[in-house]
C-alpha positions in Angstrom: -7.6 46.1 66.0 -4.1 47.4 66.5 -1.2 45.5 68.1 1.8 46.9 69.7 4.6 47.5 67.1 7.0 45.1 68.9 9.4 45.7 65.8 9.8 49.2 66.6 10.7 48.2 70.2 13.4 46.0 68.7 14.7 49.0 66.5 13.1 47.9 63.2 11.3 50.2 60.9 8.0 49.4 59.2 9.9 49.0 55.9 12.4 46.6 57.3 9.6 44.2 58.7 8.0 44.3 55.2 11.2 43.5 53.8 11.6 40.5 56.2 8.2 39.3 55.1 9.2 39.5 51.4 12.4 37.4 52.0 10.6 34.8 54.0 7.9 34.4 51.3 10.5 34.3 48.5 12.4 31.7 50.4 9.2 29.5 50.8 8.2 30.0 47.2 11.6 29.0 45.7 11.5 25.9 48.0 7.9 24.9 47.0 8.9 25.4 43.4 11.9 23.2 43.8 9.8 20.4 45.2 7.5 20.6 42.2 10.5 20.5 39.9 11.9 17.5 41.8 8.7 15.6 41.7 8.6 16.3 37.9 12.0 14.8 37.5 13.7 18.0 36.5 15.9 18.7 39.5 17.6 15.8 41.5 17.4 16.9 45.1 15.8 19.4 47.5 16.7 20.1 51.2 14.0 22.4 52.5 13.8 25.6 54.5 10.0 25.4 55.1 9.1 26.3 58.7 12.5 27.7 59.3 12.3 31.0 57.2 11.4 33.3 60.2 14.5 32.5 62.2 16.7 32.7 59.2 15.6 36.0 57.9 15.3 37.5 61.5 19.0 36.5 62.1 20.2 37.8 58.8 18.7 41.3 59.4 20.6 41.6 62.5 24.0 41.0 60.8 26.0 43.5 58.6 25.7 42.3 55.0 28.9 42.5 53.1 31.0 42.8 56.3 30.1 39.9 58.7 30.8 36.3 57.6 28.3 33.4 57.1 29.0 29.7 57.5 25.5 28.5 56.9 24.0 25.0 56.7 22.0 23.5 53.9 18.6 24.8 55.0 19.5 28.4 55.0 17.9 29.7 52.1 16.3 32.6 53.7 19.7 33.7 55.2 21.5 33.7 51.9 18.9 35.6 50.1 19.1 38.5 52.5 22.9 38.5 52.0 22.5 38.9 48.3 21.8 35.6 46.5 18.9 35.6 44.1 16.0 33.4 43.1 18.0 32.8 39.8 21.1 31.9 41.8 19.1 29.3 43.8 17.4 27.8 40.6 20.7 27.5 38.8 22.1 25.5 41.8 19.0 23.2 41.8 19.4 22.5 38.1 23.2 22.0 38.5 24.0 24.5 35.8 27.5 26.0 35.3 26.2 29.4 36.0 25.4 28.5 39.6 27.5 31.0 41.6 27.7 28.5 44.6 29.8 25.9 42.9 29.2 26.1 39.1 26.7 23.2 39.5 29.2 20.8 41.0 27.7 20.8 44.6 24.5 19.6 45.7 21.7 22.0 46.2 21.7 23.8 49.6 25.6 24.0 49.7 25.7 27.8 49.7 28.9 29.8 49.1 30.2 32.9 47.5 33.2 35.2 48.3 31.4 38.2 47.1 28.7 37.7 49.8 31.2 36.5 52.7 29.6 33.2 52.6 32.0 30.2 53.3 31.4 27.2 50.9 29.5 24.5 52.8 30.3 20.8 52.8 28.1 17.7 52.8 29.2 16.2 56.2 27.1 18.1 58.7 28.8 20.6 61.3 32.0 21.0 59.5 31.1 24.6 59.0 31.3 25.2 62.8 35.1 24.9 63.4 35.7 26.8 60.1 33.5 29.7 61.5 35.7 29.6 64.6 38.8 29.7 62.5 37.6 32.8 60.6 36.7 34.6 63.9 40.2 33.8 65.3 41.8 35.3 61.9 39.6 38.4 62.4 40.6 38.9 66.0 44.4 38.3 65.2 44.0 41.0 62.4 42.0 43.4 64.6 38.9 43.4 62.3 35.6 44.2 63.7 33.3 41.6 62.1 31.4 38.7 63.6 31.0 35.1 62.2 27.5 33.5 62.0 27.3 29.8 61.7 24.1 27.7 61.8 23.3 24.2 62.2 20.5 21.8 63.1 20.0 20.5 66.6 21.3 17.0 65.4 24.6 18.9 64.5 24.9 20.1 68.1 25.7 16.5 69.1 28.6 16.2 66.7 32.2 16.6 67.8 32.9 19.5 65.5 30.3 21.6 67.4 31.8 20.9 70.8 35.4 21.4 69.7 34.4 24.7 67.9 32.4 25.9 70.9 35.2 25.1 73.4 37.8 26.9 71.4 35.6 29.9 70.7 34.9 30.0 74.4 38.6 29.8 75.5 39.7 32.5 73.1 36.5 34.9 73.4 36.0 34.8 69.7 33.1 36.8 67.9 31.0 33.8 66.9 27.3 33.4 66.9 26.5 29.7 67.1 22.9 29.6 65.6 21.1 26.3 66.2 17.9 25.9 64.2 16.2 23.3 66.4 13.6 21.9 64.2 12.9 18.9 66.4 14.2 16.1 64.1 17.7 15.0 63.2 16.4 13.4 60.0 14.1 10.8 61.7 15.5 11.0 65.2 13.2 13.2 67.6 14.9 15.7 69.9 14.1 13.5 73.1 16.4 10.9 71.7 19.1 13.3 70.8 20.0 15.1 74.1 19.5 14.5 77.8 19.7 18.3 78.7 16.6 20.4 78.6 17.7 22.5 75.6 20.6 22.9 73.3 21.1 26.4 74.7 22.0 24.8 78.1 25.3 23.6 76.5 26.7 27.0 76.3 27.5 27.3 80.1 30.0 24.4 79.8 32.0 26.4 77.4 31.8 29.7 79.3 29.5 31.8 77.3 25.9 32.8 77.1 23.1 30.5 75.8 19.8 31.9 74.7 16.6 30.0 73.7 14.2 31.8 71.3 11.0 31.3 69.5 12.2 30.5 65.9 8.7 31.4 64.5 9.1 35.0 65.5 11.5 36.8 63.3 11.4 40.1 65.5 12.5 38.1 68.7 15.3 36.3 66.7 16.5 39.6 65.3 16.7 41.0 68.8 18.7 38.2 70.2 21.1 37.9 67.2 21.7 41.6 67.3 22.5 41.4 71.0 24.9 38.5 70.3 26.5 40.5 67.5 27.1 43.4 70.0 28.6 41.2 72.6 30.9 39.6 70.0 32.2 43.1 68.9 32.7 44.2 72.5 35.1 41.3 72.9 32.8 39.3 75.2 33.0 36.2 73.3 30.5 33.9 71.6 26.8 33.2 72.0 24.8 30.1 71.5 21.3 30.9 70.3 18.8 28.1 70.0 15.7 28.9 67.8 13.0 26.5 68.3 10.8 25.7 65.2 9.4 22.9 63.3 10.4 21.3 59.9 7.1 21.3 57.9 8.2 18.9 55.2 10.4 15.8 55.0 14.2 15.9 55.7 14.9 16.1 52.0 13.3 15.0 48.7 14.7 11.4 49.4 12.9 11.2 52.8 9.5 9.8 53.7 8.7 11.4 57.0 5.5 9.4 57.4 7.7 6.6 58.8 8.7 8.6 61.9 6.0 11.2 62.6 2.2 11.4 62.3 0.2 13.6 59.9 -1.6 15.0 62.9 1.6 16.3 64.3 2.6 17.9 61.1 -0.8 19.5 60.7 -0.8 20.8 64.1 2.7 22.4 63.4 1.4 24.1 60.3 -1.1 26.1 62.4 2.2 28.0 63.6 3.5 28.4 60.2 5.9 31.5 60.7 4.9 33.2 57.3 1.2 33.1 58.2 1.9 34.2 61.8 4.1 37.1 60.5 1.7 38.3 58.0 -1.1 38.3 60.6 1.1 40.4 63.0 2.0 43.0 60.1 -1.8 43.3 59.3 -2.8 43.6 63.0 -0.4 46.4 63.6 -1.2 48.3 60.4 2.1 47.7 58.6 0.7 45.7 55.8 -2.9 45.7 54.2 -4.4 43.2 51.8 -3.2 45.1 48.7 0.4 45.3 49.9 0.3 41.5 50.8 -1.1 40.8 47.3 1.7 43.0 45.7 4.5 41.2 47.6 3.0 37.8 46.5 2.9 38.8 42.9 6.3 40.2 43.0 7.7 36.9 44.5 5.7 34.8 42.0 7.2 36.6 39.2 10.9 36.3 40.5 10.3 32.6 41.1 8.8 32.1 37.6 11.5 34.0 35.8 14.2 32.3 37.7 12.8 28.9 37.0 12.5 29.7 33.3 16.1 31.0 33.1 17.8 28.1 35.1 15.9 25.4 33.1 16.9 26.9 29.7 20.5 27.7 30.8 23.1 25.4 29.3 24.5 22.4 31.1 28.3 22.1 31.6 30.4 20.4 28.9 31.1 16.8 30.1 34.8 17.2 30.0 34.5 20.0 32.5 33.9 17.3 35.3 37.5 16.8 35.2 38.4 20.4 36.1 39.5 21.2 39.7 40.1 17.6 40.3 43.6 17.0 39.2 46.6 19.5 39.0 46.6 21.0 35.6 
């Protein structure tokens, strides 16, 4: 059985979609390992990307690595892996070791950052990255540079003032910003229907004078296509785009949350039937891009990377206690 190669129609090669699958699986396996480490009492906190990998990786492939800027949110493990972070980097962060390139182990896990990857350091209050992204885009426009700024957030964040102020400013000044909403249906425990009165998050774009697009967040090819178009619009001076990628968070909000209090097991099990990694593997096999042997080889490569990263990070030294006073007071 052969399926139409939709990825070719979107401008992706067979190798690129295999690489997409690798990054999606790597994000998932790092995440699963961190949950096990958390439950074993070895790492303090996990905030998960499970169920959102397709949207993150699809978007990342549509951007220009090392040229465009990222202002991601805490679930964006798939995105930052494509931009250059490694399994080891992520594990060092989870274990809060000083070699962690995001913050030297000083930030919570999931707070990505790094000048060498053009990733702006994230902050714990949600949505603060959105006005920062708009500011970077304004600076780029003033300096006549040709990059776009990608900022992502959950649908709960689209109800915060920071989002609306950022969107309004970017719309007025026609800034090259991609506002990427990862709508996973829950703002911690609050379901979508209790969050917004409009049909979808993408509908909000019209109020700020730019394009809004809703896309299947379980389909990395479709996400790639809409983000690529948004990037081209931004570079042509046509201003921002709001993209709403619809997906489902397959695990609790974080390792400190019990999602059984607000959603049924039946609902979660039903959502797992649309697991983006399983769906994408099926697509790749149906169109003849990946066979069982290749799938096995990718799985083994990922497993080895995660094992090596875990071992390295767990055995890496902790920071000296007195270093807690660094970067707090003027020296």
